[in-house]
N, C-alpha and C positions, 0 to 999 in steps of 0.2 A: 639164834645166832647173836653173838656178842662181839663188840669191837673193843679192843684194848686201846683206848684213845691216848693214853700216856705213851705207849710204845709207838703208836702212829706219829705222834708229835715229835718224839725223840728221833725217829728215822727221818722225818721231814726236816727237822732242824739240822741234823747231821748232813743230809744230802745238800741242803741249801748252803751250809757253811763250806762244805767241800767244793761245791761249784764256784762259790765266790772266791775261795782261796786259789783254785786252779786258774780261773780267768784273770784274777788280779796278778798272780805271779807271772803268767804268760805275757800279759800286757806290760808289766814292769820290765820284764826281760827284753821285749821288743823295743821298748822305749830306751832302755839303757844301751842296747845294741846300736840303735840309730844315733844316740848321743856319742857313742864311741867312734862313729864314722863308718860303721859297717851296715849300710842300708840294705836290707833284704830285698832283692829284686827277683820276682818270679815272672818269668816270661810267659805270656798267655799261650795256651794250647789252641791249635786250630781244629775246630770241629766242623763237620760238614753242615750241620744245621745251626751254627752259631749265629746269634743275633748281632753281636759286635765282635769283630776280629781286628786287632790292632795291626797296622801295617808295619813294615820294617822301619820306615822313617819315624813313626810314632814311638816305637820301641827305642830307637837310637836317641831320639829327643828326650825321652824319659831317663835314659841312662846318663845323658849329658847333664840333665838337671840334678840327678842324684850326685854325680861327681862334683858339680859346682857347689852344691850344698855341703858336701863333705869338706871342700876346701875352705869354706867360710867358718868351720868349726873353731871356736875360740879356745878350746881346751888344749892343755899341754899334752904331750905324749903320755906322761905318767897318769894324768887324769883320764885320758882315753883308755889306757890299759886298765885302770880301776873300774871304769864304767863297763868295759868288756867283761872283766872278771865278775862284776855284779850281775851282768846279764846272764852269764853262764851259770852262776849260782842260782838265779831265779829259775832258769830252765831246769836245773837239776832238782830244785825243790818242787817244781811243778810235776816233774816225772815221778818223784818220790811220793807225792800226794796221790797221783793216779795209781801207782803201784800199791800203795797202802789201801786205797779203796778197793782195788781188785782183790787184794788179800782178804779183806773183810767180807767181800761178796762171795767169793769162791770158797766152798768148804774145803778145809784142810784135813785130809785123811792120812792116818798113820798106817802104813803097811798094808 
């Protein structure tokens, strides 16, 4: 049995590059979204065996902190809009990279 090491390294580098690209684009998109004043708030789900469950007061306090931080944003409305557009562009590029990876993995059959 023989291993094609060049092909192995090529696939490894491509996978590593794709992973870094997707994570970096997503992180940049979230950062730009927060800069634009659109803080993504995900309410915690309550599970029966959860170790930590936030109370309604803690959730309300976190929402107030997010609103207060948004008010302190020194950007103009145009800058916020540009940051929001950049965030959406990053998310679109992230989705495109994922779809391109799926296209490369899944064999494409004609007819």
